[in-house]
C-alpha positions as CSV (number, residue, x, y, z in Angstrom):
1,M,8.1,24.6,-108.9
2,R,6.5,27.7,-108.1
3,P,3.1,26.5,-108.5
4,I,3.4,24.2,-106.6
5,L,4.5,25.5,-104.1
6,L,1.8,28.1,-104.2
7,F,-0.7,25.0,-104.4
8,L,0.7,24.3,-100.7
9,F,0.9,27.3,-99.5
10,L,-2.9,28.1,-100.3
11,L,-4.1,24.5,-99.4
12,P,-4.5,25.2,-95.5
13,A,-6.4,27.9,-96.3
14,V,-8.8,26.2,-98.4
15,L,-9.5,23.5,-96.5
16,G,-9.8,25.6,-93.3
17,F,-12.4,27.6,-94.9
18,S,-14.8,24.4,-95.6
19,Q,-14.4,23.1,-92.1
20,T,-15.4,26.7,-91.2
21,K,-18.4,26.7,-93.9
22,K,-19.4,23.2,-92.4
23,Q,-19.3,24.8,-88.8
24,L,-21.2,27.7,-89.7
25,K,-23.9,25.4,-91.4
26,I,-24.3,23.2,-88.7
27,E,-24.4,26.1,-86.1
28,S,-27.1,27.0,-87.9
29,L,-29.1,24.1,-88.2
30,E,-28.7,23.9,-84.6
31,R,-30.0,27.2,-84.1
32,Q,-33.4,26.3,-86.3
33,R,-33.9,23.4,-84.4
34,F,-33.9,25.3,-81.2
35,E,-36.0,27.5,-82.8
36,A,-38.4,24.8,-84.1
37,M,-38.8,23.1,-80.8
38,T,-39.8,26.8,-79.0
39,T,-42.4,26.7,-82.1
40,K,-43.6,23.3,-82.5
41,N,-42.8,23.1,-85.9
42,L,-42.7,18.9,-85.7
43,A,-42.3,18.9,-89.8
44,F,-38.7,20.3,-89.2
45,L,-37.7,18.3,-86.2
46,E,-38.7,15.2,-87.9
47,N,-36.5,16.1,-90.9
48,V,-33.5,17.0,-88.7
49,L,-33.7,14.2,-86.2
50,T,-32.3,10.6,-86.9
51,D,-34.6,7.9,-86.5
52,D,-31.9,6.1,-83.9
53,L,-32.2,9.6,-81.7
54,T,-31.2,9.5,-78.3
55,Y,-32.0,12.4,-76.9
56,T,-31.1,12.6,-72.8
57,H,-32.5,15.2,-71.2
58,S,-30.8,16.7,-67.8
59,N,-32.9,14.9,-65.2
60,G,-32.0,11.8,-66.9
61,L,-34.7,11.4,-68.9
62,V,-33.9,9.4,-72.2
63,E,-36.2,10.0,-75.3
64,D,-36.0,8.2,-78.8
65,K,-37.5,10.2,-81.9
66,T,-40.8,9.5,-81.7
67,T,-41.3,10.2,-77.7
68,H,-39.3,13.4,-78.3
69,L,-41.8,14.7,-81.0
70,E,-44.7,13.5,-78.9
71,N,-43.9,15.0,-76.0
72,I,-43.7,18.5,-77.8
73,R,-46.5,17.7,-80.0
74,T,-48.7,17.1,-77.3
75,G,-47.5,20.0,-75.0
76,K,-46.3,17.6,-71.9
77,L,-42.9,19.2,-72.8
78,Q,-43.2,22.9,-73.9
79,Y,-40.2,25.0,-74.8
80,R,-40.6,28.7,-74.7
81,S,-37.0,30.1,-75.0
82,I,-33.7,27.9,-76.2
83,Q,-30.8,30.9,-76.2
84,P,-27.4,29.6,-77.0
85,E,-24.4,31.0,-74.8
86,E,-21.7,29.2,-76.1
87,M,-21.6,26.9,-79.3
88,K,-18.2,24.6,-80.6
89,L,-18.3,22.3,-83.2
90,S,-15.7,19.6,-83.9
91,I,-16.2,17.7,-87.5
92,H,-14.8,14.5,-88.1
93,R,-15.9,13.7,-92.0
94,R,-19.4,12.9,-91.4
95,T,-19.8,13.3,-88.3
96,A,-19.9,16.5,-85.8
97,V,-19.6,16.8,-82.4
98,G,-21.1,19.6,-80.7
99,T,-20.5,21.4,-77.4
100,G,-22.2,24.5,-75.6
101,I,-24.5,26.2,-73.2
102,V,-28.1,26.9,-73.6
103,N,-30.6,29.2,-71.7
104,V,-33.9,26.8,-71.5
105,T,-37.2,27.7,-70.5
106,G,-40.1,26.2,-70.2
107,V,-42.9,23.8,-68.9
108,L,-42.7,20.3,-68.1
109,N,-45.9,18.4,-67.1
110,E,-47.4,21.6,-66.3
111,K,-44.4,22.8,-63.8
112,E,-42.1,25.9,-65.2
113,F,-38.7,26.1,-65.6
114,S,-35.8,27.7,-66.4
115,I,-32.4,26.1,-66.4
116,R,-28.9,26.6,-68.1
117,L,-27.7,23.4,-69.2
118,R,-24.2,22.2,-70.6
119,Y,-24.6,20.1,-74.0
120,T,-23.2,17.4,-76.0
121,D,-24.6,16.8,-79.1
122,V,-23.4,14.7,-82.1
123,Y,-24.7,15.3,-85.9
124,M,-24.4,13.0,-88.8
125,K,-24.1,13.5,-92.5
126,K,-26.5,10.8,-94.0
127,K,-27.9,11.3,-97.5
128,G,-26.2,14.7,-98.1
129,K,-28.1,16.1,-94.6
130,W,-26.6,16.9,-91.5
131,R,-29.0,15.5,-88.2
132,L,-29.2,15.3,-84.5
133,A,-28.0,11.7,-83.5
134,A,-28.1,12.1,-79.9
135,W,-27.7,14.9,-77.4
136,Q,-27.4,15.3,-73.9
137,S,-27.2,17.6,-71.4
138,L,-26.3,18.5,-67.8
139,K,-27.9,21.2,-65.4
140,L,-25.5,23.7,-64.4
């Protein structure tokens, strides 16, 4: 009887740890994605974005994966810095919903910008990898 009670007592701690481990992994991936956007690491971005990505900017511009990568590649959209101020994740099996606040500086169509954004994004686990499926942000 005691081993069963011990198991039931420890189970929530083990499950909570795995949830935290997943959250840390996705938060790290998010930070790596932000860095890749500022350094134009298109190979990393190609790998971390789903093929059916929907990327909605705070100005209402909506991009698919191809357009998003092309705008970064050509310099139409240049990210100089993306600094997370707040990051929260909720994981539901193979889907993670993130919310947060980021400070972003860069150049869009040769015009400099510095904005603070609140965002929601969705990561999905496909073939053992977490990949960004959707991003939407709002200017604060």
